[in-house]
mmCIF file of the C-alpha atoms, coordinates in Angstrom:
data_MODEL
# 
_entry.id   MODEL 
# 
loop_
_atom_site.group_PDB 
_atom_site.id 
_atom_site.type_symbol 
_atom_site.label_atom_id 
_atom_site.label_alt_id 
_atom_site.label_comp_id 
_atom_site.label_asym_id 
_atom_site.label_entity_id 
_atom_site.label_seq_id 
_atom_site.pdbx_PDB_ins_code 
_atom_site.Cartn_x 
_atom_site.Cartn_y 
_atom_site.Cartn_z 
_atom_site.occupancy 
_atom_site.B_iso_or_equiv 
_atom_site.pdbx_formal_charge 
_atom_site.auth_seq_id 
_atom_site.auth_comp_id 
_atom_site.auth_asym_id 
_atom_site.auth_atom_id 
_atom_site.pdbx_PDB_model_num 
ATOM 1  C CA . MET A 1 1  ? 74.544 -40.364 98.124 1.00 0.00 ? 1  MET A CA 1 
ATOM 2  C CA . ARG A 1 2  ? 77.295 -42.050 96.177 1.00 0.00 ? 2  ARG A CA 1 
ATOM 3  C CA . GLY A 1 3  ? 75.432 -45.163 96.037 1.00 0.00 ? 3  GLY A CA 1 
ATOM 4  C CA . LEU A 1 4  ? 72.437 -43.572 94.564 1.00 0.00 ? 4  LEU A CA 1 
ATOM 5  C CA . ARG A 1 5  ? 74.707 -41.854 91.985 1.00 0.00 ? 5  ARG A CA 1 
ATOM 6  C CA . ALA A 1 6  ? 76.102 -45.073 90.993 1.00 0.00 ? 6  ALA A CA 1 
ATOM 7  C CA . LYS A 1 7  ? 72.752 -46.600 90.489 1.00 0.00 ? 7  LYS A CA 1 
ATOM 8  C CA . ALA A 1 8  ? 71.751 -43.847 87.973 1.00 0.00 ? 8  ALA A CA 1 
ATOM 9  C CA . VAL A 1 9  ? 74.889 -44.627 85.707 1.00 0.00 ? 9  VAL A CA 1 
ATOM 10 C CA . PRO A 1 10 ? 73.615 -47.837 83.848 1.00 0.00 ? 10 PRO A CA 1 
ATOM 11 C CA . GLY A 1 11 ? 70.553 -46.105 82.709 1.00 0.00 ? 11 GLY A CA 1 
ATOM 12 C CA . LEU A 1 12 ? 72.034 -42.837 81.895 1.00 0.00 ? 12 LEU A CA 1 
ATOM 13 C CA . THR A 1 13 ? 74.736 -44.899 79.817 1.00 0.00 ? 13 THR A CA 1 
ATOM 14 C CA . LYS A 1 14 ? 72.008 -46.547 77.835 1.00 0.00 ? 14 LYS A CA 1 
ATOM 15 C CA . MET A 1 15 ? 70.560 -43.138 77.106 1.00 0.00 ? 15 MET A CA 1 
ATOM 16 C CA . LEU A 1 16 ? 73.786 -42.215 75.150 1.00 0.00 ? 16 LEU A CA 1 
ATOM 17 C CA . ALA A 1 17 ? 72.759 -44.611 72.498 1.00 0.00 ? 17 ALA A CA 1 
ATOM 18 C CA . SER A 1 18 ? 69.368 -42.906 72.002 1.00 0.00 ? 18 SER A CA 1 
ATOM 19 C CA . GLY A 1 19 ? 68.216 -41.811 68.619 1.00 0.00 ? 19 GLY A CA 1 
ATOM 20 C CA . GLU A 1 20 ? 67.082 -38.774 70.190 1.00 0.00 ? 20 GLU A CA 1 
ATOM 21 C CA . LEU A 1 21 ? 69.589 -35.805 70.226 1.00 0.00 ? 21 LEU A CA 1 
ATOM 22 C CA . ARG A 1 22 ? 68.140 -34.235 73.277 1.00 0.00 ? 22 ARG A CA 1 
ATOM 23 C CA . VAL A 1 23 ? 68.208 -37.570 75.280 1.00 0.00 ? 23 VAL A CA 1 
ATOM 24 C CA . ARG A 1 24 ? 71.977 -38.113 74.387 1.00 0.00 ? 24 ARG A CA 1 
ATOM 25 C CA . ALA A 1 25 ? 72.901 -34.568 75.304 1.00 0.00 ? 25 ALA A CA 1 
ATOM 26 C CA . ALA A 1 26 ? 70.949 -34.787 78.563 1.00 0.00 ? 26 ALA A CA 1 
ATOM 27 C CA . ALA A 1 27 ? 72.654 -38.075 79.382 1.00 0.00 ? 27 ALA A CA 1 
ATOM 28 C CA . CYS A 1 28 ? 76.054 -36.618 78.883 1.00 0.00 ? 28 CYS A CA 1 
ATOM 29 C CA . VAL A 1 29 ? 75.285 -33.556 81.146 1.00 0.00 ? 29 VAL A CA 1 
ATOM 30 C CA . LEU A 1 30 ? 73.854 -35.688 84.005 1.00 0.00 ? 30 LEU A CA 1 
ATOM 31 C CA . LEU A 1 31 ? 76.653 -38.196 83.950 1.00 0.00 ? 31 LEU A CA 1 
ATOM 32 C CA . GLY A 1 32 ? 79.024 -35.296 84.094 1.00 0.00 ? 32 GLY A CA 1 
ATOM 33 C CA . SER A 1 33 ? 77.158 -33.855 87.265 1.00 0.00 ? 33 SER A CA 1 
ATOM 34 C CA . LEU A 1 34 ? 77.832 -37.215 88.823 1.00 0.00 ? 34 LEU A CA 1 
ATOM 35 C CA . GLY A 1 35 ? 81.515 -36.730 88.603 1.00 0.00 ? 35 GLY A CA 1 
ATOM 36 C CA . PRO A 1 36 ? 83.781 -39.625 89.407 1.00 0.00 ? 36 PRO A CA 1 
ATOM 37 C CA . ALA A 1 37 ? 80.724 -41.742 90.360 1.00 0.00 ? 37 ALA A CA 1 
ATOM 38 C CA . ALA A 1 38 ? 80.033 -41.937 86.740 1.00 0.00 ? 38 ALA A CA 1 
ATOM 39 C CA . ASN A 1 39 ? 83.330 -43.605 85.852 1.00 0.00 ? 39 ASN A CA 1 
ATOM 40 C CA . ASP A 1 40 ? 81.681 -46.789 84.456 1.00 0.00 ? 40 ASP A CA 1 
ATOM 41 C CA . ALA A 1 41 ? 80.303 -44.596 81.691 1.00 0.00 ? 41 ALA A CA 1 
ATOM 42 C CA . ALA A 1 42 ? 83.523 -43.363 80.360 1.00 0.00 ? 42 ALA A CA 1 
ATOM 43 C CA . ASP A 1 43 ? 83.731 -45.750 77.511 1.00 0.00 ? 43 ASP A CA 1 
ATOM 44 C CA . ALA A 1 44 ? 80.369 -44.828 76.285 1.00 0.00 ? 44 ALA A CA 1 
ATOM 45 C CA . LEU A 1 45 ? 81.242 -41.208 76.670 1.00 0.00 ? 45 LEU A CA 1 
ATOM 46 C CA . GLN A 1 46 ? 84.421 -41.577 74.682 1.00 0.00 ? 46 GLN A CA 1 
ATOM 47 C CA . ARG A 1 47 ? 82.222 -43.017 71.895 1.00 0.00 ? 47 ARG A CA 1 
ATOM 48 C CA . SER A 1 48 ? 79.990 -39.960 72.224 1.00 0.00 ? 48 SER A CA 1 
ATOM 49 C CA . LEU A 1 49 ? 82.889 -37.792 71.272 1.00 0.00 ? 49 LEU A CA 1 
ATOM 50 C CA . ASN A 1 50 ? 82.275 -39.041 67.764 1.00 0.00 ? 50 ASN A CA 1 
ATOM 51 C CA . ASP A 1 51 ? 78.518 -38.151 67.856 1.00 0.00 ? 51 ASP A CA 1 
ATOM 52 C CA . ASP A 1 52 ? 77.067 -36.365 64.794 1.00 0.00 ? 52 ASP A CA 1 
ATOM 53 C CA . ASP A 1 53 ? 75.852 -33.349 67.031 1.00 0.00 ? 53 ASP A CA 1 
ATOM 54 C CA . ALA A 1 54 ? 78.531 -30.809 68.010 1.00 0.00 ? 54 ALA A CA 1 
ATOM 55 C CA . TYR A 1 55 ? 76.738 -30.201 71.392 1.00 0.00 ? 55 TYR A CA 1 
ATOM 56 C CA . VAL A 1 56 ? 76.576 -33.827 72.241 1.00 0.00 ? 56 VAL A CA 1 
ATOM 57 C CA . ARG A 1 57 ? 80.393 -34.094 71.593 1.00 0.00 ? 57 ARG A CA 1 
ATOM 58 C CA . PHE A 1 58 ? 80.963 -30.973 73.685 1.00 0.00 ? 58 PHE A CA 1 
ATOM 59 C CA . ALA A 1 59 ? 78.972 -32.245 76.525 1.00 0.00 ? 59 ALA A CA 1 
ATOM 60 C CA . ALA A 1 60 ? 80.584 -35.670 76.493 1.00 0.00 ? 60 ALA A CA 1 
ATOM 61 C CA . ALA A 1 61 ? 83.932 -33.960 76.652 1.00 0.00 ? 61 ALA A CA 1 
ATOM 62 C CA . LYS A 1 62 ? 82.958 -32.023 79.581 1.00 0.00 ? 62 LYS A CA 1 
ATOM 63 C CA . ALA A 1 63 ? 81.539 -35.013 81.279 1.00 0.00 ? 63 ALA A CA 1 
ATOM 64 C CA . LEU A 1 64 ? 84.708 -36.968 80.842 1.00 0.00 ? 64 LEU A CA 1 
ATOM 65 C CA . LYS A 1 65 ? 86.734 -34.138 82.456 1.00 0.00 ? 65 LYS A CA 1 
ATOM 66 C CA . ALA A 1 66 ? 84.221 -34.047 85.408 1.00 0.00 ? 66 ALA A CA 1 
ATOM 67 C CA . ILE A 1 67 ? 84.537 -37.757 85.715 1.00 0.00 ? 67 ILE A CA 1 
ATOM 68 C CA . ALA A 1 68 ? 88.216 -37.561 85.718 1.00 0.00 ? 68 ALA A CA 1 
ATOM 69 C CA . GLY A 1 69 ? 88.076 -34.902 88.446 1.00 0.00 ? 69 GLY A CA 1 
ATOM 70 C CA . SER A 1 70 ? 89.414 -32.073 86.189 1.00 0.00 ? 70 SER A CA 1 
ATOM 71 C CA . LYS A 1 71 ? 87.852 -28.667 86.205 1.00 0.00 ? 71 LYS A CA 1 
ATOM 72 C CA . PRO A 1 72 ? 86.111 -27.821 82.875 1.00 0.00 ? 72 PRO A CA 1 
# 
């Protein structure tokens, strides 16, 4: 299962740069749901902490915590 999760990370990471708010937010949530398997997306999620939208920023922060193994 971990291998399947890792395969999803590059596509989800690209979605963080979408012009669509809902796409960026969904990518953050999905990456967070992958936990440590999404570690390769951490830099992109860090950049998402500066998103114009507050929900995207919140979702990115929550995803980073999940990736680090912290409980939200």
